[in-house]
N, C-alpha and C positions, 0 to 999 in steps of 0.2 A: 677533768678533775678541777682545773682552774676555774671553768665556768660555774661548776657546781659550788665551789667554795665561795665565789663571788655572790652567787644566789643565796647561800646560807648567811653570809654577812649582811646582804641587803635585807633579808628577812628579819634578821636580828635587829637591824637598824629601824625597820618599819614597826616592829613590835615595840621597840623602845619609844618611838615617836607616839605610837598609840597610847602607851602608858602615860606619857607626859601630857598628851592631849586630854585624856580623861581626868587628869589631876587638876585642871583649871577650876572645875566646879567644886572640888573638895581639896582646896589648898592645904589646910592643916594636916589632913591625912597623908597627902603626898609628901609634905615636908618631913613627916615622921618616918616615912618609908625609906628616905634617902640614907644610904650607908655613909658613915664617916670615913675619912681617909684612913684612920687607924683600923677600922673594921675591914676595909678593902685590902689593906696591906696584910692583915692577919689571915684573912681567908685565902688570899692569893698565895701567901707563903705556905699555908697548909696544903693547898692544891699542888704546889710545886714539889713538896715533899712526897705527896701521894704519887705523883708522876714518876719521881725518882725510884720509889719502891716498885711501881708497876714495870718500869724499865728493867729492873733487875730480875723481876719475875719473868718478863718476856724473854730475856736472854737465856733463861733456863731451858727454853724450848730449842735453842740454837747454839750448840757448841761451835758450829762453823762461824757464826757471827761473832762469838767471843774471840775466836782466833783472828778474825779480821781486825778486831779492835786491839789486838796485841795481848790479850789475856791468855793465861794458861790454865784457866779453870775448865774442867771437863775436857782436858787436852787429848784424852784418848777416845773421845766419842765424836759422833757426827749426829746430825739431826734425824729425827724420825720422818721419813719421806713417804709414809703411807697415808691413806685417806684417814685412818684412825688417828694418826698424829695431827692432821689438820683439824679433825673434829675436836680433839682435846684442846687445841689452841682456841678454836672458836668458842667453845664452852667457857673457857677462861675469860675471853674478851666479853662475853655476855655478862658474866658475874662482875667484871670490873665496871662496866657501864652502869649496871644496876646500883653498884656501890657508889659510883660517882654521882648519880642523880639523887640518891638518898641522902648523902652526907655532905653535900656542898651547896651553898647558896649562890646561885648563878649571878644574882643581882649584886653580890658583894665581891665580884672579881674585877680585876683590871681588864681593859680591852684585850690585851695580849693573852691573859689567862682565859678569857672567854673563847678566844680563837682556839687555844689548845684544847679546851673542853669540847668545843664543837667538832674539832677534827677527830678527837677520840671517839665521840659518838658516831660521827660520819663513817669512820673506818669499820665499825661494827655493821652499820647499815649496808655498806658496800659489800662486806663479806657475806652477809645474809642474802643479799640479792644475787650474789654471784654463785652461791652454793648449788643451785640447780644446774649450773652450767660448767662445773669444774671438770667434768669429763668431756668437755668440748674444746679442749686445747691439746696440742700434741705434746706428749711426754718427751720423746726423743726427736731432736732435729739436728741438722748438720751445723747450725749456727749456735754455738755456745751451749750445746746440749750437755746433760749430766754425764754422759759417757766420757766426755772430754774434761768437763769441769772438775769432777771429783778427783781424778789423779792430779790435775793441775793445781788444785787446792793444796794437796799434800806437798807437791813439789815447791810451790811458790810461797805458801803461807805458813806451813808447819815448820817453824824454826827449831833447830836442834842445838841447844846450848849445853846439854849435859846428857848423861845416860838415861835419865828418866824421860826426857823428851824423845829420845830414840825409841824407847820402849812404847811410849804413847803412839809414836808414828807407826810402829809395827801393828799395834792393836787397831789403829785406824785403817790399815790396809783391809783388815777384816770388816771394819765398819763401813767403808765405802763399797765394799763388795755386797754387804747386806743391803745397803741403800739402793744399789743398782738392782738387786733382786726385787725390792719393794716397787721400784719404778717400772720394772719390766712387767710385774703383775698388773700394775695400773694401766700400762699400755695395752696389755692383752684384754683387759676389761673394756677399754675404750674401743679397741678394734672390734670386739664383739658387738658393740653398739654402733658400728659403722664409722667411727672416727679414726681415720688413717691419714698420715701425711703423704704428700706426693712421692713418687718413686725416687726422684732425685734426692729427696731428704733421706730416704732409706739408704741410698748408695753412699751418701756422705757419712752417715752414722756408722755404717759397716766399715768403711775405710778407716775411720778414726779408731774404732774399737779394735780392729785387727792390728793396727800399728802399735797399740798398747800392749799386746800380748805376742809381739814378734821380737826376737832377739833373746839374749840370755836373761833369765834362766829358763826361758820357755823353748828356745830353739830358734835357729836363724842367725843371721849375721848381726854383730854388734850387741849392744845392751838395750833391753827394753827400758822405756823412760823411767819408771819407778825404780827399777833395779839400779840404774845408773845414779839416780838421785840418792837412794838409800846408801849405796856404797860410798858416795862422796861425802855424805854427812857423817857416816861412821868414821871414815878416814880423817875427817877434821877433828873429831873427838880424840882420836889417837894423837894427832899432831899437836893438839892443845893440852895434852897430858890428862885428859878427863877420864880416859879408860886405857887399859893396856891392850896389847895385840890379841891376847887370849880372849878377852871380853869382846873385842871387835869381831873376832872370828865367830864367836857364839851369836852375836847380834846379826851378823851377816847370814848365818844359817837360819835364824828365826825369820828374817826377811824373805829368804828363799822359800821357806815353808809356807809363809802367809801368801806369797804371790802364787805359788803353785797350787795350794790346796783351797784357797779362798778366792783370790782375785781372778785367776784364770777361769775357774768354773763359772763364775758369774758372767764374765765377758763371753765365754763360749756359749752360754745360754742366750745372751743377747744376740750374738752373731747367727745362731742356728735358725 
């Protein structure tokens, strides 16, 4: 990526040199085409605002990213992990690049703004070129695979400060279960096309998956990771006076139902 960005910047520099060289024979026209500092500042400011709006739009595709950023918008949701979800994002990026090229004068941008412009266009180009190969990567691996990441995300990043946060947590148990189902379907499609990880990767994935559905409330010794985390977060709400014990008991029951009826079936399907 670094080499490609250097190439892009070099190409931009060569283009700029070519434009300057052609201007020697027509000095008045070249002088007239030079943007003023005020025009450059105005166009760059407009582009920065455009990027800010696109960033907010991009976040709408990723409740997980919002949580990483400390936001509680879409706090009860996770990302669409299907191919259709990827297609939707790609179509959005195509539209943004078309809008970018149509509505901004590249020659009136600062060097930094031109770099941002180039990177945005490059990201679409990279996504388009990678599209034919998206089924040529392993969905589940033993190294930071989604089977481990999704529960860890809830445990480590879904902060519970009040009752509504805990309700969102419970909803997200179903969300990550659905996400796992989407990924399993993708893995099956890839396997049908001959794309399979090595056996040791399968062994690692299965070991991690089984550990997540072992212990209470599923059976076995100790507490399963999400069960332990949820109980601890509910207990903290009681301790802080945010909910009473009756509500805590009700929330605990909802967690148990979500784990048994949504989470475990998804992991059982992965393990099978």
